[in-house]
Structures are given as C-alpha cells and as structure tokens.
C-alpha positions in Angstrom: 1.7 -10.0 -2.8 4.1 -7.1 -2.6 6.9 -6.4 -5.1 8.9 -4.7 -2.4 8.7 -3.8 1.3 10.0 -0.4 2.2 13.2 -0.4 4.3 11.5 1.8 7.0 8.8 -0.9 7.5 10.9 -4.0 7.6 10.2 -5.9 10.8 7.3 -3.7 11.7 4.6 -4.5 9.1 2.8 -6.9 11.5 2.5 -4.2 14.1 1.2 -1.7 11.6 -1.4 -4.2 10.4 -2.6 -4.8 13.9 -3.0 -1.1 14.5 -5.4 -0.7 11.5 -8.8 0.1 12.9 -7.5 1.0 16.4 -8.6 4.5 17.1 -8.1 6.5 13.9 -5.3 4.4 12.5 -5.6 2.7 9.2 -3.7 1.4 6.2 -4.1 3.5 3.0 -3.8 2.3 -0.5 -2.3 5.0 -2.7 -2.4 4.5 -6.5 0.6 5.9 -8.4 0.8 6.9 -12.0 2.7 4.6 -14.3 4.5 7.5 -16.0 7.5 8.6 -13.8 7.6 5.7 -11.4 11.0 5.4 -9.8 12.7 2.1 -9.7 12.1 -0.3 -6.8 15.7 0.1 -5.6 15.1 3.9 -5.3 11.5 3.6 -4.0 12.3 1.3 -1.1 14.4 4.0 0.6 11.6 6.6 1.0 10.4 6.8 4.6 7.2 8.8 4.1 4.6 9.1 1.4 5.4 12.8 1.1 9.0 12.0 0.3 8.0 9.3 -2.2 5.6 11.7 -4.0 8.3 14.4 -4.0 10.8 11.9 -5.4 9.4 11.7 -8.9 6.5 9.2 -8.4 3.1 10.9 -9.0 -0.1 9.9 -7.2 -3.0 9.1 -9.5 -5.4 11.4 -7.7 -8.5 11.0 -9.8 -8.7 7.3 -8.9 -8.4 8.1 -5.2 -7.0 6.5 -2.1 -8.6 3.7 -0.3 -8.7 3.6 3.5 -8.3 0.1 5.0 -9.4 -0.4 8.6 -9.7 -4.2 8.7 -6.6 -6.3 8.2 -6.2 -10.1 8.8 -2.8 -10.4 10.3 -2.0 -14.0 11.1 0.8 -16.4 11.7 0.6 -19.5 9.5 2.3 -22.2 11.5 2.0 -24.7 8.7 3.8 -22.6 6.1 6.0 -21.0 8.8 5.2 -17.4 7.9 3.3 -14.2 8.7 0.5 -13.3 6.3 -1.3 -10.0 6.1 -4.5 -9.6 4.0 -7.4 -7.2 3.5 -10.4 -7.0 1.2 -10.1 -6.4 -2.5 -9.9 -2.7 -3.5 -12.8 -1.6 -5.7 -13.0 1.7 -7.7 -16.4 2.6 -9.3 -16.2 4.7 -12.5 -12.5 5.4 -12.4 -10.9 8.0 -14.6 -7.5 9.6 -15.2 -4.0 8.6 -16.1 -2.7 5.0 -16.2 -1.8 3.5 -12.9 1.5 1.7 -12.5 1.5 0.7 -8.8 -0.3 0.8 -5.5 1.6 1.7 -2.4 0.1 0.6 0.9 0.9 3.0 3.8 0.3 3.2 7.5 -1.6 6.3 8.6 -1.5 6.7 12.4 -4.4 9.2 12.4 -6.8 9.4 9.4 -8.6 12.4 10.9 -5.6 14.8 10.6 -2.0 15.0 9.5 -0.3 15.1 6.2 1.4 12.7 3.7 4.5 13.3 5.9 2.8 11.2 8.6 2.1 8.2 6.2 4.7 5.4 6.4 5.0 3.4 3.2 4.9 -0.3 3.8 4.6 -2.1 0.5 4.5 -1.4 -3.2 2.5 -3.6 -5.6 3.0 -3.3 -9.4 -0.5 -2.9 -10.9 -0.7 -1.5 -14.5 -4.3 -0.4 -15.2 -5.8 2.2 -17.4 -9.0 3.6 -15.9 -11.7 3.7 -18.6 -14.9 4.4 -16.6 -15.8 0.7 -15.8 -15.5 -0.5 -12.2 -12.2 -2.1 -11.5 -11.0 -4.4 -8.7 -7.5 -4.9 -7.4 -7.6 -8.4 -6.1 -5.7 -8.7 -2.8 -4.4 -12.1 -1.6 -2.0 -11.6 1.2 -0.7 -8.1 0.5 2.4 -9.1 2.5 4.1 -12.3 3.7 7.2 -12.8 5.7 9.0 -16.0 6.5 12.4 -17.0 7.9 14.8 -19.5 6.4 15.9 -22.3 8.5 
C-alpha cells in the first residue's frame, strides 16, 4: 500500500484508475534511485513527474518503467473503503543503482507527451539493489481510501 498519496491526486485516484486501459491512458510505475530521494513531505507537493524528477529525486532508468493498463478499482462495502490493485511488477535481469521507491503516475496518453504530462498518484518505499536476478514488486492494493465515521 502507498506510503503517501500526492496532493494533486487526492480525491481523484479512483477516476485515474478507471481510466487506465481506456484509449491510450495507463498508470506507469516509475522506479526512483535510493540516493537523493526527497522526503515524503516534500515529494507529495509535486504535481508532475517532470517536477518530481527535477526536484532532486532521480529515476532509476536502467530498471525501466512499467506501464499498467489493467487496474482493479473497487468499493469494498464490508471494510467501507475504496481499493485499487494491479498485477505484481516484474523486472527480468535488472541492473543499475539501488532503488528506494516506486512512484505510480497517471499517463493520459502513452503514445506521446512528456513527463510533464504524467501525474504522480502514489509513492511506495521499496529498497532493492538490482543484481541481475529477476525481481518482483508484490502489489496488494496499491491504494486504499476510507472515511472515518
């Protein structure tokens, strides 16, 4: 589950999840290097991936981004919450610098555009050193929201 939800996405994550796979829209998982990660308090105020990457957090580019077009976005009436989930993320033969987090973004059009078009939704702390063996980031409800009575 997410460590933080970005301020720009509060109240909208369900809509973004429902758009994944519609036309060319998708969610994109972006690994960030552990070295130089900004604090959660600072990170949550970025409104685009471009701003986040310019703000001192570096993308771990050799690992590569994952495009997610199928998201299970459901209301759990028993637990009184919204849950969003997608398949585990798998990298085969990864290399490069140590990963410190994965940021899930909404991309309205995966066929064009820039990082300035990607809206960061959630950040997940995930420290991992790629050593060539396949790795899996287990995803179990990447986001949940509930209201207090």
